[in-house]
ChimeraX commands (.cxc) that place a marker at each C-alpha (Angstrom):
marker #1 position 0.18,0.08,0.09 radius 0.5
marker #1 position 1.37,3.40,-1.07 radius 0.5
marker #1 position 1.14,6.94,1.10 radius 0.5
marker #1 position -1.02,8.35,-1.45 radius 0.5
marker #1 position -3.76,6.80,-0.82 radius 0.5
marker #1 position -4.26,4.51,-3.71 radius 0.5
marker #1 position -4.57,0.81,-3.33 radius 0.5
marker #1 position -2.17,-1.81,-5.23 radius 0.5
marker #1 position -2.37,-5.21,-4.78 radius 0.5
marker #1 position 1.12,-6.84,-4.78 radius 0.5
marker #1 position 1.68,-10.56,-6.64 radius 0.5
marker #1 position 3.33,-13.10,-4.25 radius 0.5
marker #1 position 4.33,-16.67,-5.84 radius 0.5
marker #1 position 2.63,-19.89,-4.63 radius 0.5
marker #1 position 5.08,-22.30,-2.96 radius 0.5
marker #1 position 4.67,-26.19,-2.41 radius 0.5
marker #1 position 5.91,-28.25,-0.16 radius 0.5
marker #1 position 7.57,-31.11,-0.22 radius 0.5
marker #1 position 4.93,-33.16,0.75 radius 0.5
marker #1 position 2.67,-31.79,-1.59 radius 0.5
marker #1 position 4.54,-32.97,-4.32 radius 0.5
marker #1 position 5.10,-35.74,-3.32 radius 0.5
marker #1 position 1.26,-36.64,-3.27 radius 0.5
marker #1 position 0.82,-34.41,-6.99 radius 0.5
marker #1 position 3.59,-37.00,-8.04 radius 0.5
marker #1 position 1.42,-39.82,-7.26 radius 0.5
marker #1 position -2.20,-38.37,-8.20 radius 0.5
marker #1 position -0.50,-37.77,-11.73 radius 0.5
marker #1 position 0.78,-41.67,-11.71 radius 0.5
marker #1 position -2.57,-42.84,-10.52 radius 0.5
marker #1 position -4.99,-41.69,-13.06 radius 0.5
marker #1 position -2.38,-42.83,-16.77 radius 0.5
marker #1 position -2.49,-45.84,-14.80 radius 0.5
marker #1 position -6.53,-45.74,-14.59 radius 0.5
marker #1 position -6.58,-44.60,-18.41 radius 0.5
marker #1 position -4.44,-47.26,-19.55 radius 0.5
marker #1 position -6.65,-49.90,-17.82 radius 0.5
marker #1 position -9.49,-48.48,-19.15 radius 0.5
marker #1 position -7.76,-48.84,-22.63 radius 0.5
marker #1 position -6.99,-52.38,-22.25 radius 0.5
marker #1 position -10.56,-53.38,-21.45 radius 0.5
marker #1 position -12.02,-51.50,-23.86 radius 0.5
marker #1 position -9.65,-53.67,-26.77 radius 0.5
marker #1 position -10.19,-56.50,-24.48 radius 0.5
marker #1 position -14.12,-56.32,-25.16 radius 0.5
marker #1 position -13.78,-55.49,-28.82 radius 0.5
marker #1 position -11.62,-58.57,-29.67 radius 0.5
marker #1 position -12.96,-61.79,-27.08 radius 0.5
marker #1 position -16.55,-62.67,-26.82 radius 0.5
marker #1 position -17.07,-65.47,-23.92 radius 0.5
marker #1 position -18.62,-68.84,-24.74 radius 0.5
marker #1 position -22.49,-68.72,-24.66 radius 0.5
marker #1 position -24.00,-70.42,-22.34 radius 0.5
marker #1 position -27.85,-72.32,-22.84 radius 0.5
marker #1 position -29.72,-72.62,-19.52 radius 0.5
marker #1 position -32.24,-75.94,-20.27 radius 0.5
marker #1 position -35.15,-75.09,-19.06 radius 0.5
marker #1 position -37.77,-77.08,-17.52 radius 0.5
marker #1 position -41.66,-77.28,-17.22 radius 0.5
marker #1 position -43.67,-78.66,-15.01 radius 0.5
marker #1 position -47.33,-79.40,-15.36 radius 0.5
marker #1 position -48.99,-78.28,-12.08 radius 0.5
marker #1 position -51.96,-81.04,-10.31 radius 0.5
marker #1 position -55.02,-79.23,-10.51 radius 0.5
marker #1 position -54.60,-76.94,-13.97 radius 0.5
marker #1 position -57.73,-78.54,-15.59 radius 0.5
marker #1 position -59.55,-76.07,-13.14 radius 0.5
marker #1 position -58.12,-72.99,-14.43 radius 0.5
marker #1 position -57.99,-74.34,-18.37 radius 0.5
marker #1 position -60.70,-73.55,-20.68 radius 0.5
marker #1 position -63.56,-75.97,-21.76 radius 0.5
marker #1 position -62.80,-78.02,-24.36 radius 0.5
marker #1 position -65.11,-76.96,-27.18 radius 0.5
marker #1 position -67.84,-79.36,-28.57 radius 0.5
marker #1 position -66.36,-80.51,-32.37 radius 0.5
marker #1 position -69.42,-81.73,-34.15 radius 0.5
marker #1 position -69.86,-84.94,-35.14 radius 0.5
marker #1 position -69.27,-85.37,-39.24 radius 0.5
marker #1 position -71.82,-86.76,-40.86 radius 0.5
marker #1 position -71.53,-90.18,-41.60 radius 0.5
marker #1 position -72.53,-91.10,-45.41 radius 0.5
marker #1 position -74.14,-94.91,-46.12 radius 0.5
marker #1 position -71.43,-97.81,-46.59 radius 0.5
marker #1 position -72.44,-99.29,-49.70 radius 0.5
marker #1 position -73.67,-102.80,-49.86 radius 0.5
marker #1 position -71.44,-106.03,-50.46 radius 0.5
marker #1 position -70.38,-107.26,-53.75 radius 0.5
marker #1 position -72.79,-110.36,-54.13 radius 0.5
marker #1 position -70.58,-113.23,-55.00 radius 0.5
marker #1 position -71.14,-115.12,-57.85 radius 0.5
marker #1 position -72.46,-119.08,-58.12 radius 0.5
marker #1 position -68.41,-120.20,-58.71 radius 0.5
marker #1 position -67.12,-118.13,-55.58 radius 0.5
marker #1 position -69.94,-119.77,-53.18 radius 0.5
marker #1 position -69.37,-122.96,-54.38 radius 0.5
marker #1 position -65.64,-122.99,-53.70 radius 0.5
marker #1 position -64.58,-125.16,-50.97 radius 0.5
marker #1 position -62.81,-123.50,-48.06 radius 0.5
marker #1 position -58.50,-124.01,-47.54 radius 0.5
marker #1 position -58.43,-126.47,-44.43 radius 0.5
marker #1 position -56.07,-124.87,-41.71 radius 0.5
marker #1 position -52.72,-125.66,-41.28 radius 0.5
marker #1 position -52.57,-128.81,-39.05 radius 0.5
marker #1 position -50.09,-127.17,-36.60 radius 0.5
marker #1 position -51.48,-128.90,-33.80 radius 0.5
marker #1 position -50.56,-132.21,-35.16 radius 0.5
marker #1 position -46.93,-130.97,-35.66 radius 0.5
marker #1 position -46.62,-130.00,-32.03 radius 0.5
marker #1 position -48.20,-133.35,-30.33 radius 0.5
marker #1 position -45.46,-135.23,-32.67 radius 0.5
marker #1 position -43.06,-132.78,-31.26 radius 0.5
marker #1 position -44.27,-133.91,-28.22 radius 0.5
marker #1 position -44.61,-137.55,-27.96 radius 0.5
marker #1 position -41.06,-137.37,-29.74 radius 0.5
marker #1 position -38.88,-137.09,-26.35 radius 0.5
marker #1 position -41.81,-139.34,-24.54 radius 0.5
marker #1 position -40.48,-142.11,-26.79 radius 0.5
marker #1 position -36.64,-141.37,-25.88 radius 0.5
marker #1 position -36.80,-140.94,-22.13 radius 0.5
marker #1 position -39.25,-144.51,-22.72 radius 0.5
marker #1 position -36.54,-146.08,-24.53 radius 0.5
marker #1 position -33.48,-144.68,-22.22 radius 0.5
marker #1 position -35.40,-145.98,-19.59 radius 0.5
marker #1 position -35.99,-149.65,-21.24 radius 0.5
marker #1 position -31.92,-149.29,-22.04 radius 0.5
marker #1 position -31.51,-149.11,-18.20 radius 0.5
marker #1 position -33.78,-151.79,-16.86 radius 0.5
marker #1 position -31.71,-154.16,-19.34 radius 0.5
marker #1 position -28.90,-152.87,-18.34 radius 0.5
marker #1 position -29.82,-153.18,-14.38 radius 0.5
marker #1 position -30.96,-156.60,-15.15 radius 0.5
marker #1 position -27.45,-157.64,-16.98 radius 0.5
marker #1 position -25.39,-156.36,-13.74 radius 0.5
marker #1 position -27.34,-158.25,-11.61 radius 0.5
marker #1 position -27.15,-161.60,-13.94 radius 0.5
marker #1 position -23.84,-161.05,-13.67 radius 0.5
marker #1 position -22.97,-160.33,-10.25 radius 0.5
marker #1 position -25.26,-163.39,-9.33 radius 0.5
marker #1 position -23.01,-165.72,-11.58 radius 0.5
marker #1 position -19.93,-163.98,-9.97 radius 0.5
marker #1 position -21.48,-164.58,-6.76 radius 0.5
marker #1 position -22.70,-168.58,-7.65 radius 0.5
marker #1 position -18.96,-169.08,-9.25 radius 0.5
marker #1 position -17.20,-168.24,-6.09 radius 0.5
marker #1 position -19.57,-170.67,-3.87 radius 0.5
marker #1 position -18.40,-173.37,-6.02 radius 0.5
marker #1 position -14.86,-172.23,-5.74 radius 0.5
marker #1 position -15.43,-171.98,-2.17 radius 0.5
marker #1 position -16.96,-175.23,-1.67 radius 0.5
marker #1 position -14.50,-176.99,-3.81 radius 0.5
marker #1 position -11.20,-175.76,-1.72 radius 0.5
marker #1 position -12.60,-177.01,1.36 radius 0.5
marker #1 position -13.48,-180.49,-0.34 radius 0.5
marker #1 position -9.80,-180.37,-1.61 radius 0.5
marker #1 position -8.57,-179.15,1.86 radius 0.5
marker #1 position -10.70,-181.71,4.19 radius 0.5
marker #1 position -9.47,-184.37,1.67 radius 0.5
marker #1 position -5.71,-183.15,2.26 radius 0.5
marker #1 position -6.52,-183.09,5.76 radius 0.5
marker #1 position -7.77,-186.00,6.21 radius 0.5
marker #1 position -5.26,-187.55,4.57 radius 0.5
marker #1 position -2.64,-185.52,5.92 radius 0.5
marker #1 position -3.13,-185.33,9.44 radius 0.5
marker #1 position -1.31,-187.78,11.55 radius 0.5
marker #1 position -0.33,-190.44,9.41 radius 0.5
marker #1 position 1.20,-193.15,10.09 radius 0.5
marker #1 position 3.68,-194.13,7.91 radius 0.5
marker #1 position 4.09,-198.19,9.45 radius 0.5
marker #1 position 0.39,-198.66,8.02 radius 0.5
marker #1 position -0.19,-197.14,5.73 radius 0.5
marker #1 position -1.03,-198.69,2.19 radius 0.5
marker #1 position -0.92,-197.15,-0.93 radius 0.5
marker #1 position -2.35,-197.16,-4.34 radius 0.5
marker #1 position -2.61,-200.50,-5.83 radius 0.5
marker #1 position 0.07,-202.48,-7.69 radius 0.5
marker #1 position 2.42,-200.54,-4.89 radius 0.5
marker #1 position 4.45,-202.71,-2.53 radius 0.5
marker #1 position 3.79,-201.22,1.33 radius 0.5
marker #1 position 6.96,-198.72,2.77 radius 0.5
marker #1 position 9.47,-200.23,5.14 radius 0.5
marker #1 position 7.99,-199.63,9.21 radius 0.5
marker #1 position 9.55,-196.11,10.58 radius 0.5
marker #1 position 9.27,-194.33,13.96 radius 0.5
marker #1 position 7.36,-191.47,11.93 radius 0.5
marker #1 position 4.19,-189.75,11.18 radius 0.5
marker #1 position 2.00,-191.26,14.34 radius 0.5
marker #1 position -1.56,-190.63,13.97 radius 0.5
marker #1 position -5.25,-192.04,12.30 radius 0.5
marker #1 position -5.11,-195.88,12.45 radius 0.5
marker #1 position -6.35,-198.49,10.11 radius 0.5
marker #1 position -6.16,-198.88,6.81 radius 0.5
marker #1 position -5.45,-195.17,4.30 radius 0.5
marker #1 position -5.34,-195.50,1.10 radius 0.5
marker #1 position -3.05,-192.90,-0.02 radius 0.5
marker #1 position -1.66,-191.36,-3.09 radius 0.5
marker #1 position 1.67,-192.32,-4.40 radius 0.5
marker #1 position 2.66,-188.63,-4.42 radius 0.5
marker #1 position 1.55,-187.79,-1.28 radius 0.5
marker #1 position 2.61,-190.77,0.16 radius 0.5
marker #1 position 6.46,-189.49,-1.20 radius 0.5
marker #1 position 5.62,-186.49,0.48 radius 0.5
marker #1 position 4.45,-187.07,3.76 radius 0.5
marker #1 position 8.33,-189.21,3.51 radius 0.5
marker #1 position 9.79,-186.43,2.52 radius 0.5
marker #1 position 8.58,-184.28,5.43 radius 0.5
marker #1 position 9.67,-186.96,7.70 radius 0.5
marker #1 position 13.13,-187.62,6.76 radius 0.5
marker #1 position 13.70,-183.88,6.74 radius 0.5
marker #1 position 12.63,-183.04,10.37 radius 0.5
marker #1 position 14.37,-186.46,11.64 radius 0.5
marker #1 position 17.70,-185.08,10.73 radius 0.5
marker #1 position 17.43,-182.19,12.51 radius 0.5
marker #1 position 15.85,-183.35,15.49 radius 0.5
marker #1 position 18.07,-184.63,18.14 radius 0.5
marker #1 position 16.58,-186.10,21.20 radius 0.5
marker #1 position 17.75,-185.17,24.91 radius 0.5
marker #1 position 19.36,-187.78,27.12 radius 0.5
marker #1 position 16.53,-189.13,28.76 radius 0.5
marker #1 position 16.54,-192.54,30.51 radius 0.5
marker #1 position 14.38,-195.47,28.87 radius 0.5
marker #1 position 11.02,-195.32,31.06 radius 0.5
marker #1 position 10.90,-191.37,30.25 radius 0.5
marker #1 position 11.24,-191.82,26.75 radius 0.5
marker #1 position 8.38,-194.29,26.73 radius 0.5
marker #1 position 5.96,-191.68,28.26 radius 0.5
marker #1 position 7.19,-188.31,26.36 radius 0.5
marker #1 position 4.58,-187.47,23.22 radius 0.5
marker #1 position 4.40,-184.04,21.79 radius 0.5
marker #1 position 1.14,-183.76,19.16 radius 0.5
marker #1 position 1.78,-180.50,17.33 radius 0.5
marker #1 position 0.69,-178.43,13.88 radius 0.5
marker #1 position 2.63,-176.50,11.49 radius 0.5
marker #1 position 2.08,-174.19,8.40 radius 0.5
marker #1 position 3.92,-174.50,5.38 radius 0.5
marker #1 position 3.80,-171.67,3.02 radius 0.5
marker #1 position 4.03,-172.00,-1.10 radius 0.5
marker #1 position 7.47,-171.89,-0.99 radius 0.5
marker #1 position 8.24,-174.58,1.66 radius 0.5
marker #1 position 8.71,-171.42,4.64 radius 0.5
marker #1 position 6.88,-172.79,8.19 radius 0.5
marker #1 position 5.41,-169.94,9.00 radius 0.5
marker #1 position 3.39,-171.61,12.30 radius 0.5
marker #1 position 4.36,-173.65,14.98 radius 0.5
marker #1 position 0.94,-174.65,17.63 radius 0.5
marker #1 position 1.56,-176.78,20.37 radius 0.5
marker #1 position -1.47,-178.96,20.58 radius 0.5
marker #1 position -0.27,-180.99,23.17 radius 0.5
marker #1 position 3.13,-181.21,25.23 radius 0.5
marker #1 position 4.98,-184.20,26.89 radius 0.5
marker #1 position 5.42,-182.20,30.37 radius 0.5
marker #1 position 9.60,-182.24,29.88 radius 0.5
marker #1 position 10.50,-178.92,28.61 radius 0.5
marker #1 position 14.04,-180.61,27.28 radius 0.5
marker #1 position 12.45,-182.86,25.01 radius 0.5
marker #1 position 9.46,-179.86,23.71 radius 0.5
marker #1 position 12.26,-177.43,23.19 radius 0.5
marker #1 position 13.99,-180.51,21.36 radius 0.5
marker #1 position 10.87,-180.91,18.66 radius 0.5
marker #1 position 10.38,-176.73,18.66 radius 0.5
marker #1 position 14.27,-176.92,17.42 radius 0.5
marker #1 position 14.00,-179.44,14.94 radius 0.5
marker #1 position 11.38,-177.76,12.79 radius 0.5
marker #1 position 12.79,-174.54,12.69 radius 0.5
marker #1 position 16.05,-175.84,11.54 radius 0.5
marker #1 position 14.02,-178.05,9.49 radius 0.5
marker #1 position 12.48,-174.88,7.92 radius 0.5
marker #1 position 12.52,-174.83,4.84 radius 0.5
marker #1 position 10.74,-178.23,4.09 radius 0.5
marker #1 position 9.40,-179.76,1.01 radius 0.5
marker #1 position 7.15,-177.58,-1.11 radius 0.5
marker #1 position 3.69,-179.16,-0.85 radius 0.5
marker #1 position 1.69,-180.70,-3.39 radius 0.5
marker #1 position -1.52,-178.27,-5.51 radius 0.5
marker #1 position -3.69,-181.04,-4.52 radius 0.5
marker #1 position -3.03,-180.86,-0.31 radius 0.5
marker #1 position -3.19,-176.96,-0.53 radius 0.5
marker #1 position -6.15,-177.09,-2.37 radius 0.5
marker #1 position -5.72,-173.75,-4.67 radius 0.5
marker #1 position -4.41,-172.00,-1.19 radius 0.5
marker #1 position -1.13,-170.53,-0.43 radius 0.5
marker #1 position -0.64,-172.51,2.92 radius 0.5
marker #1 position -0.54,-175.90,3.62 radius 0.5
marker #1 position -1.56,-177.27,7.56 radius 0.5
marker #1 position -0.36,-180.31,8.82 radius 0.5
marker #1 position -0.35,-182.30,12.28 radius 0.5
marker #1 position 2.64,-184.55,13.59 radius 0.5
marker #1 position 3.02,-186.39,16.50 radius 0.5
marker #1 position 6.78,-186.58,18.21 radius 0.5
marker #1 position 7.42,-190.19,20.21 radius 0.5
marker #1 position 10.23,-190.31,22.94 radius 0.5
marker #1 position 10.11,-194.17,22.56 radius 0.5
marker #1 position 10.12,-194.60,18.53 radius 0.5
marker #1 position 12.92,-191.12,18.52 radius 0.5
marker #1 position 10.91,-190.31,14.56 radius 0.5
marker #1 position 8.95,-187.69,14.13 radius 0.5
marker link #1:1,2 radius 0.2
marker link #1:2,3 radius 0.2
marker link #1:3,4 radius 0.2
marker link #1:4,5 radius 0.2
marker link #1:5,6 radius 0.2
marker link #1:6,7 radius 0.2
marker link #1:7,8 radius 0.2
marker link #1:8,9 radius 0.2
marker link #1:9,10 radius 0.2
marker link #1:10,11 radius 0.2
marker link #1:11,12 radius 0.2
marker link #1:12,13 radius 0.2
marker link #1:13,14 radius 0.2
marker link #1:14,15 radius 0.2
marker link #1:15,16 radius 0.2
marker link #1:16,17 radius 0.2
marker link #1:17,18 radius 0.2
marker link #1:18,19 radius 0.2
marker link #1:19,20 radius 0.2
marker link #1:20,21 radius 0.2
marker link #1:21,22 radius 0.2
marker link #1:22,23 radius 0.2
marker link #1:23,24 radius 0.2
marker link #1:24,25 radius 0.2
marker link #1:25,26 radius 0.2
marker link #1:26,27 radius 0.2
marker link #1:27,28 radius 0.2
marker link #1:28,29 radius 0.2
marker link #1:29,30 radius 0.2
marker link #1:30,31 radius 0.2
marker link #1:31,32 radius 0.2
marker link #1:32,33 radius 0.2
marker link #1:33,34 radius 0.2
marker link #1:34,35 radius 0.2
marker link #1:35,36 radius 0.2
marker link #1:36,37 radius 0.2
marker link #1:37,38 radius 0.2
marker link #1:38,39 radius 0.2
marker link #1:39,40 radius 0.2
marker link #1:40,41 radius 0.2
marker link #1:41,42 radius 0.2
marker link #1:42,43 radius 0.2
marker link #1:43,44 radius 0.2
marker link #1:44,45 radius 0.2
marker link #1:45,46 radius 0.2
marker link #1:46,47 radius 0.2
marker link #1:47,48 radius 0.2
marker link #1:48,49 radius 0.2
marker link #1:49,50 radius 0.2
marker link #1:50,51 radius 0.2
marker link #1:51,52 radius 0.2
marker link #1:52,53 radius 0.2
marker link #1:53,54 radius 0.2
marker link #1:54,55 radius 0.2
marker link #1:55,56 radius 0.2
marker link #1:56,57 radius 0.2
marker link #1:57,58 radius 0.2
marker link #1:58,59 radius 0.2
marker link #1:59,60 radius 0.2
marker link #1:60,61 radius 0.2
marker link #1:61,62 radius 0.2
marker link #1:62,63 radius 0.2
marker link #1:63,64 radius 0.2
marker link #1:64,65 radius 0.2
marker link #1:65,66 radius 0.2
marker link #1:66,67 radius 0.2
marker link #1:67,68 radius 0.2
marker link #1:68,69 radius 0.2
marker link #1:69,70 radius 0.2
marker link #1:70,71 radius 0.2
marker link #1:71,72 radius 0.2
marker link #1:72,73 radius 0.2
marker link #1:73,74 radius 0.2
marker link #1:74,75 radius 0.2
marker link #1:75,76 radius 0.2
marker link #1:76,77 radius 0.2
marker link #1:77,78 radius 0.2
marker link #1:78,79 radius 0.2
marker link #1:79,80 radius 0.2
marker link #1:80,81 radius 0.2
marker link #1:81,82 radius 0.2
marker link #1:82,83 radius 0.2
marker link #1:83,84 radius 0.2
marker link #1:84,85 radius 0.2
marker link #1:85,86 radius 0.2
marker link #1:86,87 radius 0.2
marker link #1:87,88 radius 0.2
marker link #1:88,89 radius 0.2
marker link #1:89,90 radius 0.2
marker link #1:90,91 radius 0.2
marker link #1:91,92 radius 0.2
marker link #1:92,93 radius 0.2
marker link #1:93,94 radius 0.2
marker link #1:94,95 radius 0.2
marker link #1:95,96 radius 0.2
marker link #1:96,97 radius 0.2
marker link #1:97,98 radius 0.2
marker link #1:98,99 radius 0.2
marker link #1:99,100 radius 0.2
marker link #1:100,101 radius 0.2
marker link #1:101,102 radius 0.2
marker link #1:102,103 radius 0.2
marker link #1:103,104 radius 0.2
marker link #1:104,105 radius 0.2
marker link #1:105,106 radius 0.2
marker link #1:106,107 radius 0.2
marker link #1:107,108 radius 0.2
marker link #1:108,109 radius 0.2
marker link #1:109,110 radius 0.2
marker link #1:110,111 radius 0.2
marker link #1:111,112 radius 0.2
marker link #1:112,113 radius 0.2
marker link #1:113,114 radius 0.2
marker link #1:114,115 radius 0.2
marker link #1:115,116 radius 0.2
marker link #1:116,117 radius 0.2
marker link #1:117,118 radius 0.2
marker link #1:118,119 radius 0.2
marker link #1:119,120 radius 0.2
marker link #1:120,121 radius 0.2
marker link #1:121,122 radius 0.2
marker link #1:122,123 radius 0.2
marker link #1:123,124 radius 0.2
marker link #1:124,125 radius 0.2
marker link #1:125,126 radius 0.2
marker link #1:126,127 radius 0.2
marker link #1:127,128 radius 0.2
marker link #1:128,129 radius 0.2
marker link #1:129,130 radius 0.2
marker link #1:130,131 radius 0.2
marker link #1:131,132 radius 0.2
marker link #1:132,133 radius 0.2
marker link #1:133,134 radius 0.2
marker link #1:134,135 radius 0.2
marker link #1:135,136 radius 0.2
marker link #1:136,137 radius 0.2
marker link #1:137,138 radius 0.2
marker link #1:138,139 radius 0.2
marker link #1:139,140 radius 0.2
marker link #1:140,141 radius 0.2
marker link #1:141,142 radius 0.2
marker link #1:142,143 radius 0.2
marker link #1:143,144 radius 0.2
marker link #1:144,145 radius 0.2
marker link #1:145,146 radius 0.2
marker link #1:146,147 radius 0.2
marker link #1:147,148 radius 0.2
marker link #1:148,149 radius 0.2
marker link #1:149,150 radius 0.2
marker link #1:150,151 radius 0.2
marker link #1:151,152 radius 0.2
marker link #1:152,153 radius 0.2
marker link #1:153,154 radius 0.2
marker link #1:154,155 radius 0.2
marker link #1:155,156 radius 0.2
marker link #1:156,157 radius 0.2
marker link #1:157,158 radius 0.2
marker link #1:158,159 radius 0.2
marker link #1:159,160 radius 0.2
marker link #1:160,161 radius 0.2
marker link #1:161,162 radius 0.2
marker link #1:162,163 radius 0.2
marker link #1:163,164 radius 0.2
marker link #1:164,165 radius 0.2
marker link #1:165,166 radius 0.2
marker link #1:166,167 radius 0.2
marker link #1:167,168 radius 0.2
marker link #1:168,169 radius 0.2
marker link #1:169,170 radius 0.2
marker link #1:170,171 radius 0.2
marker link #1:171,172 radius 0.2
marker link #1:172,173 radius 0.2
marker link #1:173,174 radius 0.2
marker link #1:174,175 radius 0.2
marker link #1:175,176 radius 0.2
marker link #1:176,177 radius 0.2
marker link #1:177,178 radius 0.2
marker link #1:178,179 radius 0.2
marker link #1:179,180 radius 0.2
marker link #1:180,181 radius 0.2
marker link #1:181,182 radius 0.2
marker link #1:182,183 radius 0.2
marker link #1:183,184 radius 0.2
marker link #1:184,185 radius 0.2
marker link #1:185,186 radius 0.2
marker link #1:186,187 radius 0.2
marker link #1:187,188 radius 0.2
marker link #1:188,189 radius 0.2
marker link #1:189,190 radius 0.2
marker link #1:190,191 radius 0.2
marker link #1:191,192 radius 0.2
marker link #1:192,193 radius 0.2
marker link #1:193,194 radius 0.2
marker link #1:194,195 radius 0.2
marker link #1:195,196 radius 0.2
marker link #1:196,197 radius 0.2
marker link #1:197,198 radius 0.2
marker link #1:198,199 radius 0.2
marker link #1:199,200 radius 0.2
marker link #1:200,201 radius 0.2
marker link #1:201,202 radius 0.2
marker link #1:202,203 radius 0.2
marker link #1:203,204 radius 0.2
marker link #1:204,205 radius 0.2
marker link #1:205,206 radius 0.2
marker link #1:206,207 radius 0.2
marker link #1:207,208 radius 0.2
marker link #1:208,209 radius 0.2
marker link #1:209,210 radius 0.2
marker link #1:210,211 radius 0.2
marker link #1:211,212 radius 0.2
marker link #1:212,213 radius 0.2
marker link #1:213,214 radius 0.2
marker link #1:214,215 radius 0.2
marker link #1:215,216 radius 0.2
marker link #1:216,217 radius 0.2
marker link #1:217,218 radius 0.2
marker link #1:218,219 radius 0.2
marker link #1:219,220 radius 0.2
marker link #1:220,221 radius 0.2
marker link #1:221,222 radius 0.2
marker link #1:222,223 radius 0.2
marker link #1:223,224 radius 0.2
marker link #1:224,225 radius 0.2
marker link #1:225,226 radius 0.2
marker link #1:226,227 radius 0.2
marker link #1:227,228 radius 0.2
marker link #1:228,229 radius 0.2
marker link #1:229,230 radius 0.2
marker link #1:230,231 radius 0.2
marker link #1:231,232 radius 0.2
marker link #1:232,233 radius 0.2
marker link #1:233,234 radius 0.2
marker link #1:234,235 radius 0.2
marker link #1:235,236 radius 0.2
marker link #1:236,237 radius 0.2
marker link #1:237,238 radius 0.2
marker link #1:238,239 radius 0.2
marker link #1:239,240 radius 0.2
marker link #1:240,241 radius 0.2
marker link #1:241,242 radius 0.2
marker link #1:242,243 radius 0.2
marker link #1:243,244 radius 0.2
marker link #1:244,245 radius 0.2
marker link #1:245,246 radius 0.2
marker link #1:246,247 radius 0.2
marker link #1:247,248 radius 0.2
marker link #1:248,249 radius 0.2
marker link #1:249,250 radius 0.2
marker link #1:250,251 radius 0.2
marker link #1:251,252 radius 0.2
marker link #1:252,253 radius 0.2
marker link #1:253,254 radius 0.2
marker link #1:254,255 radius 0.2
marker link #1:255,256 radius 0.2
marker link #1:256,257 radius 0.2
marker link #1:257,258 radius 0.2
marker link #1:258,259 radius 0.2
marker link #1:259,260 radius 0.2
marker link #1:260,261 radius 0.2
marker link #1:261,262 radius 0.2
marker link #1:262,263 radius 0.2
marker link #1:263,264 radius 0.2
marker link #1:264,265 radius 0.2
marker link #1:265,266 radius 0.2
marker link #1:266,267 radius 0.2
marker link #1:267,268 radius 0.2
marker link #1:268,269 radius 0.2
marker link #1:269,270 radius 0.2
marker link #1:270,271 radius 0.2
marker link #1:271,272 radius 0.2
marker link #1:272,273 radius 0.2
marker link #1:273,274 radius 0.2
marker link #1:274,275 radius 0.2
marker link #1:275,276 radius 0.2
marker link #1:276,277 radius 0.2
marker link #1:277,278 radius 0.2
marker link #1:278,279 radius 0.2
marker link #1:279,280 radius 0.2
marker link #1:280,281 radius 0.2
marker link #1:281,282 radius 0.2
marker link #1:282,283 radius 0.2
marker link #1:283,284 radius 0.2
marker link #1:284,285 radius 0.2
marker link #1:285,286 radius 0.2
marker link #1:286,287 radius 0.2
marker link #1:287,288 radius 0.2
marker link #1:288,289 radius 0.2
marker link #1:289,290 radius 0.2
marker link #1:290,291 radius 0.2
marker link #1:291,292 radius 0.2
marker link #1:292,293 radius 0.2
marker link #1:293,294 radius 0.2
marker link #1:294,295 radius 0.2
view
């Protein structure tokens, strides 16, 4: 203000602080960034469009909707025209007989009868096979029984022949000389006719056992009353498989000497087939006398 009374305005330059200058710069940068982002968004919207999405729509009919529906309109019925009369058949057409229906039931019945016939034939065949098998089984049983009976008869004959035969009194078949008396197999007395081959076998047994028997030293009075009766089983190869004492002498030394003689003589001569009677072994009895010193 001057002294002359006139008013004057003095312009003072506006100054910004450092913080204000920084704030102004940040506003400018923010404006630039927003402008660039808007430009990119516009460009992206022009060149890129999102894929179309289709939504399924479901239509549901509500119960009782007929009440709100308008009443149906009645349609006028069309006038029915009278049908034309059927054409009259000629006399030839009336005379023609009708074709018989196809025979299907008979084929079905035949098809049903075929399995029945096959089943009947099969059952008949099974019955015949069963009868044939029963007949074969019956024949086999009869044959086995006959074989057993024959073996039993042969065995009984062999037992009667070989059971405790006294060789001194046995008589062989005709036209053969009687054997010399031996103090051997004691047993059945009387005249027994023995086949020559059986008699020869019994002699072999007597000789084989006698040669292996050592009589213990006893007084004459003791020997006269000593006798051992036993039975042995001879296998097919002559081996003695069993020794059974039926009666002892009462003298332990004499009984043991008889057992040792049988064991030392084994194997014995092979028994003939007729004596075995088809079996794989033969059983025979012996009597050992102390007085005779034989077997």
